[in-house]
N, C-alpha and C positions, 0 to 999 in steps of 0.2 A: 363266840367264846363265853366262858362261864361268867355269870353275873359278877360285875366288879363294883356294884353299888356299895358305898360305905355303909355298914349296917346301922350307923347312928343317924343316918339322914332322916329317916321317918320320925324317930323320937324328937329330933331337933325341930323338925317342922311342926310337930304337934306342940312342943313346948313354946315355940314362938307364936304360934297362931291358934292354939287351941282355945284361947279365951276370946278370940276375935268373933264379932258378929259377922255373919255373911252379909256382904254388900248388896245393895239393890243393883239390878241390871244397869241402870243409868249411871250410878256411881262408878261401878266397875269399868264400864266402857270409857268414861271420861279419864279415869286414872291411866288405863292402858294405852290410851291414844298418845300418851306422852313417851311411850317406848315401843312404837310399832316396828315389828320386824321388817327388814328390807329383803328378806329372802323371796325370790320369785316363786309364784304359786301357779302350778299348772291347773287349768280350769277343770280338768277331769278328776282332780283330787278332792273336790269340794264335798262330795258325799260318798267317798270311797270306803270300802271294807277291804282289808288286806288279809291274805292267806299265805302262810309260810309253807314252802314245799321242801320236804326232805326227800330228794330224788332217790337216794341209796335205799331208803326204807319204804318207798311208795309202792313199788311193784316187785314181783319176784325177780324180773330181769334187772330192775334198778336202772333203767335207761331213759333218755329223753323220749325215745319213740314209744316206750311202754307207758310213760306218763301221759302222753297225748291222749290216750284212750279215756282218761279221766276228765278231759276238759269239758265235754258236755254236761257231765254231772256237776262240776264246779260252777259252770255257768248257771245251772239251775239252782244251785246253792245261793247264788247272788253275790259272790265275791267279785271285786273289781280289779284288785292288784294282786299279781302272783309274785311273791318274793321267794326266789330260789336260793337256798343255802349254797355256799360257794361251789362253783362248777369247774374249778381249775384242777390240773393235776396235783396230786398230793405227794409231799416229800417222802422219800424212802429212808433217808438218813435219820437216825433217832426216832423213827416212826413209832407211834403208840398204837398197840393192838395190831390186828392183821391188816385192816384197811386204812388205818390212820385217820387223822383229824381233817375235816374239810378246811380247817383254818390254818393248815400248814401248806402254804401255797408254793408249788415248785416252779410254776410259769404263769405269769399274769396274762399272757396272750394265747393261752391254749385251753382246751377243755379236758377234763378227766376222761381218759379213754374208756374207763368203766362205764361212763354215762353215754358214750357215743362219739361222734365226730363234730367238728366245728359246723359242718354243713347240717347235721342233725339238729344242732342247737339253733341255727339260723332258721331252719324250717319250723321248729317249735315256736320261736318268737313270732314268725310270720303267721302261724296258725293261731296263736294267742291273739294277736292284733286283729285278725279276720273275725274272731269271735267276740271282740270287744274288750278283751283284757289288756291291762298294762303289765309290763314286766320289769321287775327289779332284780338285780343279782347282788349277792352278798360280796363285800369288798373288804379285804384284810390289808390295810395300809400300814400297820404299826410294825409288822415283822414278816418274815418269809420262812419257808423251809430252809434247812441247813444246805440242802443240795439245789437250791435255786441257782440258776446261772449267774445271778447278781453276785453271789458270794465268791464265785470263782473269778468272774471278770471285773468286778468292782468291789473288792473287800473294803475300800475306803467308804463305802455307802453304809457300813454297819457300825453300830455303837460298840465300844469296848469298855470293859470294866477297869478297876484300879490296877489289875494285874496284866493289862493289855491283852485280854482275851475277849473274844466275842461271847455273848450271853443271850439267853432268852429271858423275857420278863417273867416274874413270879416263878411258878414251878412248871412252866410250859417248856419242857426240855426238848420238844420237837421243833421249836422255832428260834429264830435269831433276831434280835432287836435291830431295827433300822435306825440310822442317824439323820434326823431332819435338820441338822445344821449343814448338811451337805446339799447344795443347790442342784447339782447334777442328778442326785438321786430324786429329789422333789420333781424335777422336770420329767424324769423317766416315769415316775409314778402317775403324774398328770397325764402323760402320754398314754399310759396303759388304761387309765380310766376313760379317756376319750376314745380309745380303740373300740371298746364294746358298744359305745353309742353310735359310732360311725359305721362300724362293720356289721353289727348285729341288730342295730336299731332298737336297743333296749331303752327303757323309759326312766332309768335311774338306779339308785343304789341304797342298800341297807349297809351301813359302814360300821364294821366291827371295832369295838373299843375305840370309838371316835374321839373320845376325850383324851386319849393318850397320844394323839397326833396334833400338832399345832393348829390353832384356829385359823391363822392366816393361810395355811396351806389349803385348808377346806374352802376358805372364801375365794381364794384365787382359782382353785380348780372348778368350783361351782360357776364362776364367771366364764371360764373356758368351755365348760359343757354346755352352757346356755347359748353359746354361739352356734352350736350344732342343732339343738332342739331344746324345747322346754323339758326339764327333768324334775323328778321328785327325789328328795334325799331324806333318809331316816337314819338318825344317829343312835347307835347303842351307847347311850350316855344319859345321865340324868343331872349330874351336878354342875357341869360346865355349861351354864345357860347362854354364854356368849356365842356358842356354836349355832344358836337359833337366830342370831342377829342378821346374818347375811348368807349363811351356807345351808342350813338344814331346815326342813319343814316340820319335822317332828323328832322328838326323842323318846326314851323309854319311861313309862310310868311305873318304875320299880316300886316307888313308895306306895303307890295306890295298890299295886299287886300284893305287896307284903301286908298292907292294912286289911285287905280282903281276907287273906289267910288267917290273920289274927282275929278278925270278927268271926270267922267260921269256927275258930277254936274257942270262942268266948273269952279271948284275952283282951279285946278292945271292944268298946260299944260302937254302934252305928253312928253315934254323934260325932265321931272323929272324921267322918267323911266330909261334912261341911267345913271342918277345920282345914282339911287337906285342900279343898278348892279355894278357900280363902288365901291359903299360901300361894297357890298357883297364880291367883290374880296379881300378886305382888312380884313374882319371880319370873314369869313368862312374858316375853314381848307379845303384843297383840298380834294375832294372825297365825301363831304357831301353837303347838299343843303336844301332849304326850300320846304315845301309842298305849292303849289300855288292853290288858290281856289277863286271861286265867291260866295260860300255859304258853310255852314256846320251847325250842329245842333244848336250851339250857335247863329250864325248869323241869321239863319232863325227864331228861336223861340223868341229871345230876341230883335232883331233889325228889320230886315225886309227881304223880299225875294230878291233874286238876280234880279228878274224882277222889283220889286219896286225901287230898288236902281240904277240899270243900264239901265232900260228903253229900248229904241231901240238899245242900245249897248250891250244887254245881250249876243247875240251870238258872237259878236266881242270880248268881254273880256273873254268869255269862250275859244275861239280859242287862245287868247293870252296866257292863262294859260297852254296850251298844246304845245306851241312853244318856249317860253322862258325857260331858265334853271330852273329845279325844278320838283317835283313830282306832276302831276295834279290830283286834287280830283273832283269826282262827288258825291254829296250828294243825299240821298234818294229823289227820285221824280224829280230831276232836268231834267232828260231825259223825263219827262212827263210835262215839263213846269210848275212845281210847283210854284204857285203864291199865296201861303197861308202860314201864319205863324203857324206852327204846335204847338199845346199845348204841354207844357213840362211835366206837372204833371197829365194830363188827356189823355184819349183815343181820338185820332184825326186822323183818317185814311187818307192816301194819296189817291187822286183820280187818278187811272191809266187809265182813259178812253181816255185821249189825249196823245199820245206818239209822238207828232209832232217834238220834239227836239231830238228824238232818232237818226234819220240819221245823224245829225250834230255830236253828240258825237261818233257814230260809226266811221265816217270818221276821226275824230280827233284821236281816239284811234288807228286806223289803220295807220294813218300818223306817229304817234309816234313809233309805233311798227316796221314799215318798214324802218324808216330813222334813221341810227345810229347817225347822227348829233344832233338829238333830244333826245337821250337817257339820263339817269340820271347819275349824278356825273361824274367821269372821263371816264365812258363809252361813254359819249356824247361829243359834241363840245361846246366850249366856245361861247359866244355871242359877236358880233362886230356890233356896231351901225354905220349906214351910214349917212353922212351929206346930208340934203335936204333942199329945199327952204321953207319948212313949219314945222319946228321943234316943234312949239307950238301945232299943230293939228295932225301931222302924225309921224309915226314911220317906219323906215326901218332897218332891221338887217339881218346879215348873221350868220349861224352856219354851221360848217364844221367838219367832223371827218372821217379820213381814206378814203378820196375821196368822201364821201357822203356830198352833199351840200344842204341846205335849206335856201332860202331867203324869208323873210316875210315882207309884207307891210300892215300897218294898218292906217286907217283914224279913229282916236279916237275923233271924233267930229261930231256934227250934221250939219256940213256944207260940201258942195263939195269942193274938193281940187284938183288943177292941180299941180301934183307933179313932180319936176325935181330934179336931183342930183344923189346920189349914184354912183359918178363918178369912184369909185374904182372897181365897178362891170362891167363885160364885157360879152356880149353874149346874147343868147336867152334862155329863160326858159319857162316851161309850168305851168300854174295855176293848182294846185292839184284839185281844186273843179270844175272849169269851162272848163278846158283843153285848154283855149286860150293861145296864145303865148304872153310873156312879154319880152321886150327887155331892156337891161341895157347898159349904164346908162339911167336913166329915163329922158324923154324929154316931159314934159307936160302930164304925166299919169293922166287921170281924175279919181279920187277916189270919189264915192258917199258917202253921210253921212254914217259912221260906216261900210264902206266896208273894207274887208280884202282880201288880195291875198297871197296865200302860193305858192311859186315858187320852182319847182324842175327842175334839169338840163334835157333838152331834149335829 
């Protein structure tokens, strides 16, 4: 669903924490140990990169079988988790557009016939597992299509307004709001979530508008799912941090995403990024983290492409999402330089003829996989920002874990910067991309517009 982040969240975080100094790794860890998340963590998620699959727009056929042909390419890309946008049948009553919204679910235990059959999906999951991928599917727990069988068979499972009529949240006229005060409905929803893990062996869920569903439902359901197999849960939410205590492994880094857009437009300085991470240290339980991204289905369809928003900084900001703490996301077509706003309710196939950005994402995925400092949650290292002479335009930070060290330098501006500082760092390092030697402390390191350097110990 479209981004529901309250637009003042980022400005509030900056107001609260903009004046804070970034803590040292030791201080940060000691504080966060006091509020460690109890959410189970599957071992395979520790260094994962996630990829969002838009089945409808992926191929001309728009089917599971047609998508399978792309699995070898995605394996070479270096992604680990494939998140499929909702695969369920789409409601016809009050449908938007010709094909309707993925998020108007007509049947929680069936697949969209446009994509294929249940057996086709099971075969796809098995193929993904055979190739080393994990599979998440998108889940819409807050509302259903108006012609979902639940509406006919169990109207008491739905919320009503002051005039005793069913309704959809916000302006989502193609869906009807469920009532989580009804315990039978909760049980049916949990049963449906268990169905896909039991029957199709999926590995978890990305949960749509998770913050609109009660926290205790998610916590109880996560416990039920864990009795079947270890799963991974991603919440489309940023504000309700209690979702991360026992239910979800990650949420959305909407604030960081918006901050990157503002830096690209010269509306905010690079110095706000350390403030953002200082806020995260106080707001997130230890062990959980945001998913970081430059695009996703909502951003692409409803706002603009990453290239439209980030311009010449597109590659730079992509690299940043892979090196800061958090789960990096690649959206369908980004590796092909997608510069088109895909239709949401109609067929609008991705053009795969130009894969020019694929090498960048391959290198970034390998960088993350091979360097423990960049891993997710407590498996990876905290971030420590270094003081330089150009905090408004440039960023320098270090991450370290169990002897593995990564230092990143980013010029987040369209101006050349002669960078000095990072006096805490000593020695020579090798740039991961160019293999040239970089010496710390920095003494007039010339950074071209939007240039980034990822340094590994020689």
